[in-house]
C-alpha positions in Angstrom: -1.8 -15.5 66.2 -4.7 -17.6 65.7 -5.1 -19.4 62.5 -8.1 -17.5 61.2 -6.3 -14.0 61.3 -3.7 -15.7 59.2 -6.1 -16.9 56.5 -7.4 -13.8 56.5 -4.0 -11.5 56.1 -3.3 -14.6 53.0 -7.0 -14.1 51.6 -5.9 -10.5 51.8 -2.8 -11.0 49.7 -4.3 -13.5 47.3 -7.1 -11.0 46.5 -4.8 -8.1 45.9 -2.9 -10.3 43.4 -6.1 -11.4 41.3 -7.0 -8.0 41.2 -3.8 -6.9 39.6 -3.8 -10.1 37.4 -7.2 -10.7 36.1 -8.3 -9.4 33.0 -11.3 -10.1 31.0 -10.7 -12.2 27.6 -12.7 -11.0 25.3 -13.5 -12.1 21.7 -12.9 -9.8 18.8 -15.0 -10.0 15.9 -12.8 -10.5 13.0 -15.4 -9.5 10.8 -15.5 -6.2 12.1 -12.0 -5.7 13.7 -9.6 -6.9 11.2 -9.7 -6.3 7.4 -9.0 -9.7 5.4 -9.1 -11.3 1.9 -10.5 -14.4 0.4 -7.0 -15.2 -1.5 -8.6 -19.1 -2.6 -7.7 -19.7 -6.0 -10.1 -22.5 -7.4 -13.2 -21.2 -8.5 -11.7 -17.3 -9.9 -13.5 -16.3 -13.4 -11.1 -16.4 -16.0 -13.3 -15.2 -18.9 -13.0 -12.0 -20.8 -13.8 -9.1 -18.5 -13.7 -5.4 -19.0 -11.7 -3.2 -17.5 -13.4 -3.0 -13.8 -13.4 -6.5 -14.0 -10.0 -7.2 -14.2 -9.7 -4.2 -11.2 -12.0 -6.1 -9.0 -10.0 -9.3 -9.8 -6.8 -7.4 -8.8 -8.0 -6.1 -5.6 -9.6 -9.2 -4.2 -6.3 -11.5 -5.3 -2.9 -9.4 -5.3 -0.5 -10.5 -2.9 0.9 -7.3 -2.3 -2.3 -5.9 -1.2 -3.0 -9.0 1.2 0.7 -8.3 3.0 -0.2 -4.7 3.6 -3.7 -5.4 5.3 -1.8 -8.0 7.2 0.7 -5.3 8.6 -2.3 -3.3 9.1 -3.7 -5.6 11.5 -0.8 -6.4 13.5 -0.4 -2.8 14.0 -3.9 -2.8 15.6 -3.4 -5.3 17.6 -0.1 -3.9 19.1 -2.2 -1.2 20.6 -3.8 -2.8 23.5 0.0 -3.9 23.9 1.5 -0.4 24.0 -1.3 0.8 26.9 -0.9 -2.6 29.0 1.0 -1.7 32.5 4.4 -4.1 33.1 2.9 -7.4 34.6 3.1 -7.5 38.6 5.9 -9.5 40.1 5.3 -12.4 43.2 8.1 -13.8 45.1 8.4 -16.2 47.6 11.2 -16.7 49.7 12.1 -18.3 53.2 14.4 -16.1 55.5 16.4 -16.3 58.9 16.4 -20.0 58.9 19.4 -21.2 61.1 22.6 -22.8 59.0 22.9 -25.6 61.6 19.7 -27.1 62.9 17.2 -25.7 60.0 14.0 -24.8 61.6 10.9 -22.7 61.0 10.5 -23.0 64.7 14.0 -22.4 66.5 13.7 -18.5 66.5 11.2 -15.9 66.1 12.8 -13.9 63.1 12.2 -17.6 60.7 9.5 -17.0 58.8 7.8 -17.0 54.9 7.5 -13.9 53.0 4.9 -13.4 50.1 5.8 -10.3 48.2 3.5 -8.7 45.4 5.0 -5.9 43.4 3.6 -3.7 40.4 5.3 -1.1 38.7 3.0 1.8 37.8 3.9 4.4 35.0 3.3 8.1 35.9 -0.1 9.0 34.8 -0.5 10.0 31.2 2.6 7.7 29.8 0.7 4.6 29.1 -2.3 7.1 27.1 0.7 8.9 25.2 1.9 5.1 24.1 -1.5 4.0 23.1 -1.8 7.4 20.8 1.4 6.3 19.3 0.1 2.9 18.7 -2.8 3.9 17.0 -0.8 6.5 15.1 1.1 3.7 13.8 -1.6 1.7 12.9 -3.5 4.8 11.1 -0.4 5.0 9.0 -0.3 1.4 8.2 -4.1 2.3 6.7 -3.2 5.2 4.8 0.0 3.2 3.1 -2.2 0.4 2.1 -4.7 2.9 0.2 -1.9 4.6 -1.2 -0.2 1.5 -2.5 -4.2 0.2 -3.4 -3.9 3.8 -5.7 -0.9 3.4 -6.9 -1.4 -0.6 -7.9 -4.6 0.3 -9.5 -2.9 2.9 -11.8 0.1 0.2 -12.5 -2.6 -2.4 -13.4 -4.7 0.0 -15.8 -1.3 1.0 -17.8 -0.6 -2.5 -18.5 -3.6 -2.8 -19.6 -3.5 -0.2 -21.7 -0.2 -0.9 -23.0 -1.5 -4.2 -23.3 -4.4 -3.5 -25.3 -2.5 -1.1 -28.0 0.0 -3.4 -28.8 -3.0 -5.7 -29.4 -4.7 -2.6 -31.6 -1.3 -1.8 -33.2 -0.6 -5.3 -34.0 -3.9 -5.6 -35.6 -3.6 -2.5 -38.0 0.2 -3.8 -38.5 -2.1 -7.0 -40.1 -4.6 -5.0 -42.0 -1.5 -3.3 -43.1 0.5 -6.5 -44.6 -3.1 -7.6 -46.1 -3.4 -4.8 -48.2 0.3 -4.6 -49.1 0.4 -8.2 -50.1 -3.0 -7.6 -52.2 -0.9 -4.6 -53.5 2.6 -7.0 -54.5 -0.1 -9.6 -55.8 -1.4 -6.7 -58.6 1.8 -5.2 -59.4 3.5 -8.9 -60.0 0.8 -9.6 -62.4 1.6 -6.0 -64.1 5.1 -6.5 -64.1 4.7 -10.0 -66.0 2.6 -8.6 -68.5 5.7 -5.1 -68.5 3.0 -2.5 -67.1 5.2 -1.5 -64.6 8.8 -2.0 -63.6 10.2 -4.1 -61.4 11.6 -1.6 -59.0 7.9 -1.3 -57.8 7.2 -4.7 -57.1 10.4 -4.8 -54.8 9.3 -1.8 -52.8 6.4 -3.0 -51.8 7.9 -6.3 -50.8 10.7 -4.4 -48.4 7.6 -2.2 -47.2 5.9 -5.3 -46.3 9.1 -6.7 -44.6 9.3 -4.0 -42.9 5.6 -3.8 -41.0 6.3 -7.8 -40.7 9.0 -6.9 -38.3 6.9 -4.6 -36.7 4.3 -7.2 -36.1 6.9 -9.6 -34.8 8.1 -6.6 -31.8 4.2 -5.9 -31.4 3.7 -9.9 -30.9 6.1 -10.3 -28.2 5.5 -7.0 -26.6 1.9 -8.3 -26.0 3.3 -11.3 -24.8 5.2 -9.9 -21.8 2.5 -7.4 -21.3 0.1 -10.0 -20.7 2.4 -12.0 -18.5 2.8 -8.4 -16.2 -1.0 -8.1 -16.2 -1.2 -11.8 -15.2 2.0 -11.1 -12.4 -0.7 -8.9 -11.2 -3.5 -10.8 -10.6 -1.9 -13.2 -9.1 -3.1 -15.7 -11.9 -1.6 -19.3 -12.0 0.7 -20.0 -15.3 -0.7 -20.1 -18.4 -3.8 -18.0 -17.9 -3.4 -15.2 -20.5 -5.8 -12.5 -19.9 -8.9 -11.6 -21.8 -9.1 -8.4 -22.0 -11.9 -6.1 -23.1 -11.5 -2.2 -23.8 -13.8 -0.1 -25.4 -12.2 2.5 -27.3 -15.0 5.1 -27.6 -14.3 8.7 -26.5 -11.3 9.9 -24.1 -12.2 10.0 -20.6 -12.8 13.1 -20.1 -11.4 14.7 -16.4 -14.2 16.4 -14.4 -12.3 19.2 -12.8 -10.3 21.9 -13.5 -6.8 22.1 -11.8 -7.6 24.2 -9.2 -9.8 21.7 -8.1 -7.5 18.7 -8.7 -5.1 20.6 -6.4 -7.1 20.5 -3.4 -8.8 17.1 -4.1 -4.7 16.1 -3.7 -4.6 17.8 -0.6 -7.6 16.3 0.9 -7.6 12.9 -0.4 -3.8 11.6 -1.4 -3.0 8.8 1.6 0.8 10.0 1.3 -0.3 13.3 2.8 -2.6 11.9 5.3 -0.3 9.4 6.5 2.5 12.4 6.6 -0.2 14.1 9.1 -0.2 10.9 11.0 3.8 11.0 11.1 3.7 14.5 12.5 1.1 13.5 15.3 3.2 10.5 16.2 6.2 13.1 16.5 4.2 14.9 18.7 3.3 12.1 21.1 6.7 11.0 21.3 7.9 14.6 21.9 5.1 14.6 25.0 6.1 11.0 26.4 10.1 12.3 26.2 8.8 15.3 28.4 7.3 12.6 30.7 10.1 10.7 31.3 11.5 13.6 33.4 8.4 12.2 35.7 9.3 9.3 38.1 7.4 5.8 38.0 6.0 4.1 41.3 6.6 0.6 42.3 3.9 -0.2 44.5 5.1 -3.8 47.1 2.4 -5.3 49.4 4.1 -8.3 51.4 3.0 -11.1 54.1 4.8 -12.5 56.4 4.1 -16.0 58.0 5.7 -16.6 61.2 6.2 -19.9 63.3 4.6 -19.9 66.8 8.1 -19.7 68.7 8.0 -18.9 72.4 10.4 -16.1 72.4 9.7 -12.8 71.0 7.8 -9.8 72.2 4.7 -11.0 69.2 5.0 -14.5 70.0 5.3 -15.2 66.5 2.6 -13.2 64.9 2.9 -12.8 61.4 3.6 -9.7 59.9 2.2 -7.4 57.0 3.9 -4.7 55.0 3.8 -2.2 52.2 5.5 0.0 50.4 6.2 2.1 47.1 9.2 3.1 45.3 10.0 5.5 42.4 13.1 6.2 40.1 15.2 9.1 40.4 15.8 11.4 37.0 19.9 12.2 38.0 20.8 12.0 34.8 18.3 14.5 33.3 21.3 16.3 31.1 22.2 13.6 29.5 19.2 11.4 29.1 15.7 12.6 29.3 16.6 15.9 28.4 18.5 14.7 25.5 15.4 12.6 24.2 13.4 16.1 24.7 15.3 17.9 22.4 16.0 14.6 19.9 12.2 14.4 19.6 11.3 18.0 19.0 14.2 17.9 16.2 11.8 14.6 14.5 8.9 17.0 15.0 10.2 19.6 12.2 11.6 17.1 10.4 8.0 15.3 10.1 6.5 18.6 9.2 9.3 19.6 6.5 8.8 16.0 5.1 5.0 16.7 4.3 5.8 20.3 3.1 8.2 18.3 0.5 5.6 16.0 -0.3 2.9 18.9 -0.6 5.0 20.2 -3.5 6.0 17.2 -5.2 2.3 16.2 -5.2 1.4 19.3 -6.8 4.0 19.4 -9.2 2.7 15.7 -10.0 -0.8 17.1 -10.5 0.4 20.1 -12.6 2.8 17.7 -15.1 -0.4 15.3 -15.4 -2.7 17.9 -16.0 -1.0 19.5 -19.1 0.1 16.3 -20.5 -3.7 14.8 -20.2 -4.7 18.3 -22.3 -1.7 17.6 -24.3 -2.8 14.0 -25.5 -6.4 14.7 -25.8 -5.2 17.4 -28.4 -3.0 15.5 -30.3 -5.7 12.5 -30.5 -8.1 14.8 -31.6 -6.0 15.9 -34.4 -5.2 12.9 -35.7 -9.0 11.6 -35.4 -10.3 14.2 -37.1 -8.1 15.6 -39.2 -4.8 13.6 -40.1 -6.6 10.0 -40.7 -8.9 11.2 -43.1 -6.8 13.4 -45.0 -3.9 10.3 -44.9 -6.7 8.2 -46.4 -8.2 10.4 -48.5 -4.6 11.4 -49.7 -3.7 7.1 -50.3 -7.0 7.1 -52.6 -6.2 9.7 -54.7 -2.1 8.5 -55.3 -3.6 4.9 -56.4 -6.3 6.6 -58.8 -3.3 8.9 -60.0 -0.9 6.0 -60.2 -3.3 4.5 -62.2 -3.6 7.0 -64.9 -0.1 7.3 -64.7 0.1 10.6 -63.1 2.2 9.9 -60.5 5.0 7.6 -59.6 4.5 4.2 -57.4 7.1 5.8 -54.6 3.6 8.4 -53.9 1.5 5.6 -53.5 3.5 3.2 -51.2 4.9 6.4 -49.3 1.0 7.6 -48.4 0.3 4.0 -47.9 3.0 3.8 -44.9 1.9 7.3 -43.9 -1.5 6.0 -43.1 -0.4 3.2 -41.2 2.3 5.5 -39.0 -0.8 7.8 -38.7 -2.7 4.7 -37.5 -0.6 3.8 -34.4 0.0 7.5 -33.4 -3.4 7.6 -33.3 -4.1 4.4 -31.1 -0.8 5.7 -28.9 -2.3 9.2 -28.2 -5.5 7.3 -27.1 -4.0 4.7 -25.0 -1.8 7.1 -23.7 -4.3 9.5 -22.6 -5.8 6.7 -20.8 -3.0 6.0 -19.0 -2.4 9.5 -17.8 -6.0 9.9 -16.7 -4.8 7.0 -14.2 -2.4 8.6 -13.2 -3.6 11.4 -12.3 -6.1 9.8 -10.2 -3.5 8.4 -8.3 -1.8 11.4 -8.3 -4.9 13.0 -6.2 -5.7 9.9 -4.4 -9.0 8.9 -5.8 -10.3 7.7 -8.8 -12.8 9.7 -10.7 -14.9 6.7 -10.7 -15.6 4.5 -7.3 -13.4 1.8 -7.6 -15.9 -2.0 -7.9 -14.2 -2.9 -4.5 -11.6 -1.6 -1.9 -9.5 -4.6 -1.3 -10.1 -5.0 2.2 -9.9 -1.4 3.1 -11.7 0.8 5.7 
């Protein structure tokens, strides 16, 4: 065989190799494809912020959200891997070399073989694998958004608990101040014999009990402040400076039926459940495709020496072929996989139904709790607190006029103290339930200031 023809044969094999192996490498724009955070700490603002500012800081610096974003990017990076075919295999072998006196020119059977093989799945398999990977990436996005809503609700709850505790501590201090002032007045009257010692002692006992409550409130405020700093991923010894403007209760802008519909369309757990059903269906289709064979194409070129013996005088050989796998164990292998994935579809659908029922119950429960807390707060704000203040003023006047005993005064003082604590408790508990209701339907009543890297 002439050198020119041989070169043409080798070039054909090399071109086939390049065509199978070459794929353009394109740089992906990270700003468009990948979600990212800016978790750097040096220039963070630790000044006093309102709740919206703290939520923005939470979504920007919380490490758990950063971890979920990294998982989304990892799932996204797997999509092209899932749809990529197997790598081609290139082999080079020397065959039929005489053992006694190795040489490439003693016999026409001796030669060097170059083989290129490529496995090609049955049409449709790679497309289904890509859809499965895309479904997993979509599930990761929904999980991120669900956890984002949960984290915002958890954080707001901690802020409201912190605000209630600090407000309650303020009420306790004011009550202690009034009781101490009353104690001084009683001690002065006791010194001249106008009041019995029992009245003085009762007041001191009341001061001690309120002071005990104040110690618990201050310690709880420290614990809640530490929790807030942890969620914000702040360094140690950076206590929160929170502004919660307590003016009016947050209103629910929707009725119960609208909330239930919103949950069905916006709750990210349900969206993820839909994606799980899609993934199960894709896997079932892929299992059916496994009943069909894959193809293994090969192309080879054999270089032979110009030995004088032989009918073709050392001419090079070209060969090509295709092989397929034969699914002979269908009943035990591929058929069972089809059955398995069919059950997985049923399981995914039932999981979604269970989740829908649980979310509907959660929304209804929170809606009724919000309504109840609103009524309780309004009752204390408009009636019980004013009536308790009036009762305290009246009892003091009656005591000074010797019309009632001192027990009536101290009882009314402590009743007012308890009523003020309950009113604040109902207010902040109402706001906590509002945030839980927002989480239950999957979206806030007011847009978040920052989405934490979410799409």
